[in-house]
N, C-alpha and C positions, 0 to 999 in steps of 0.2 A: 424573440428580444435577442436570441444569442443566435438564430439564423439571421438577424438585419447585419449585428455586429460584424460578424464573418464577411456577410457581402460586399459590406463599406472599408472594410480591409483591401480584402480581395480588389475591391476597385481600386481601391488607393496606390495598392504597393505589390499588387498580383496575386497569383494563386499562392498557397500556403506550402510548403514542401515538407516541413515539418511541425506535429501538433503536440504540445506537450500540456495535457490538460490536466490541474492540479487544486483548480478548487476544491476546500474538503473544511472539516472543520470536524473536533472532537467533540461530543455530549458525555463525559464523565461520570458514574455514580453507581448506584448498585442498583441490577437489574431491577429491583421487587417496589424501588421506587420510580424508574421511570414511567412515564405513561406511556400510549401507543403514540400519541403524538409527537414526541421526544422521536421514538425510531420513524414515526415517515419521516420529521425533518431529516433524519441523517442521511436517509434512503433520498430524501428530494434532493438534497444538496452534492454529498458523496458520489451517489449510483447517476440518477436521471439527470444531474447537472453535469457529469461527464456522455454521459449519454448522449444527451443533447447536444451538446460543444460535436461529438465525434459523428454524428448525423450530419450536422451543417457542414461538418468541410469534407466527408466522404464521395459524397457527388461527384465535388471535381477532381480529385484524385482518381476517382473510378476512370473520368475520362481522360487526365491522363495520363494512368495508367504506373503513377510513379506516387510516391510520398514515403512519409513516414508517421507513423502515432507512436508517444510512447506513455503509456498509461500510468498514474503514480498512485500506487497505495502505502503500504507499510507491513512491518513483520505481520500487525495484527489479519494480514491475509492471508498467511500461514497458521497462525496460532493465536490463542486468545488466553484473555485472563479477566478475576475482578478487577472491574472498571470501566470495559469495555464492552460492554451486550448492546448498547446502542448501537458504536461507532465502526465494531467489527464486523460485523453481516453486510455492512454496506462497501466496507473494502474487501470482502470474500465476495460481495455480487461486481465488483472490479473486474477482479481478478478472474473471475467465470469469464466477463465480455472481453477480455482481451483473449484467452486461452481461444475462444469461440472466433471472433474479429482473426486472429492469428493463420489459422485452419482455411476459416471461410476465405481469407485473400491470398490465401499462401499463388496462387497464379496469378494476380491482378498486376504485381507489380510496383502493390503496400506494402510496409516491414511492420509489423506491430512489434512491441516491445514494451515490457512491464517493468515499473521500479520501485523497491521495496526501501527508500529510505529509512532509518533509524532516526530517535526524536534529532528534532533541530531547536535550537535557540531561536525562537524566532515569538512574538506577538500572542500570538496564538497558543502556543505551549504554553508561554506564562499564566494563558486564562484557564487552561486545562487544570492547572493547581489549584486552583479554586474552589474546585470542587471534585478534585480526586480522591478517589478512598484513601485511607492508612494504607491497607493494605496492598494497594499497587504502589505506590511511592515506595513503598519498603519492596519490594519485588525490583523497582526499577532505579533501585538505590546506583546500580553500581555499572549503570547505564552509560555509554558515551552520548553528551549532545552534543551536536554537530553544527557546523555555520551551513548556512542555509548555499552559500557560492561553492562552496567544499562539497556540498550532494549535486549541486548543480554540475560540477566539473566531472565529475566520476559518470555522473549520467551521461552526460555529450561524450566521455569519452567511450563509454561501451556502447550506445550507438553509432558510432563510426565505424566500431567492431563488428553491428550486427549482431551483437549480443540482445537475448530474448530477455533471462530474470538477470534486471541491475540489480545487485545489491548494497551498491553505492559505498562499498569499502568496509563495511559493517563485518566482523567475525562472526557476533551472532546468528545474524541476519543470515552469511553465509550457508552457517550447519546448518539454518532452517532450512535452505533451497536447497540442501542436501539431503533431507528428509521428507519437503514437501512440493519438491515440482512436479512429482507426477509424470504424467505424459509429456509435459513442454519440453521445448528445445534445451537441452545444458551445455555452459560455454565446455565443460571439459569430464565428460561420464565416464572414463578412467578412472579421473583423479574423485570425482563421485563414488565410483562403488569401492573404490580403496578406505575413503574417510564414511561411509555410511557406519559400518556399525561402532564406532568410534562416536559417532553422532548419535546414534541411540542409544548408548550409553548415558554418554551426558547429558539428551533430553531426558532419561530416568530419572538422574539426580537434579537436574533443572526444575524440574515438573512435582519432585517433589518439594524442591524447596518453596517453590509460589504455594503450595498446599500448606507446609509448614507454616508462614507468614499470614496466611487465612483462617488458618486456626489460631491461631495467636491472637489477631483481632477478635474470633469470636469471643475466646476468654475473656479477652480484655472487657467486651461489652456486655457478658454474664455477670463479670465481677461488680459490674458499676452497681 
């Protein structure tokens, strides 16, 4: 179905220059309450949906030796916590795919990018709140909720500059990128080296705060 839709679009408006596969959904909840089917659905939509879309477009890009693909993940592709045990692995998989293709296509004229937006004010986000664990809500209580159009502008701006890891203007996700970019291209390696010790210390405190929220939730349940 995806290949057919892409073929129809190409026939109507011409070849795809920029592909931004961003379909996704977060199935929230505790790990022990998720079924195997919950995990498979997350992978089918978030990972295989992305993979199939890319595979439908790549052949034409290879023939033309040009094009850009920007994968859309989330901060949960660099770290995770309570509530995201079904969602986060599927986004880690997308990140792994992006890293692999970046290297594989590095001499093809096709550039690969990956965006890590924060929480966005969308109907999907509102739906997540219905099943999001209390501990997860507490962890995210101070997070900024972004308008989709703001995130889109940030992605397009960094795409024009050829940035590989796109953090969409979120300070916390920028720090995650300093810690977790691995072997992928960094926008400012020298700055990352300077910030890394500070980010490491900040991560120690943040992780402790996450664990504290889980302990509070655990204690409340055992008092009931």
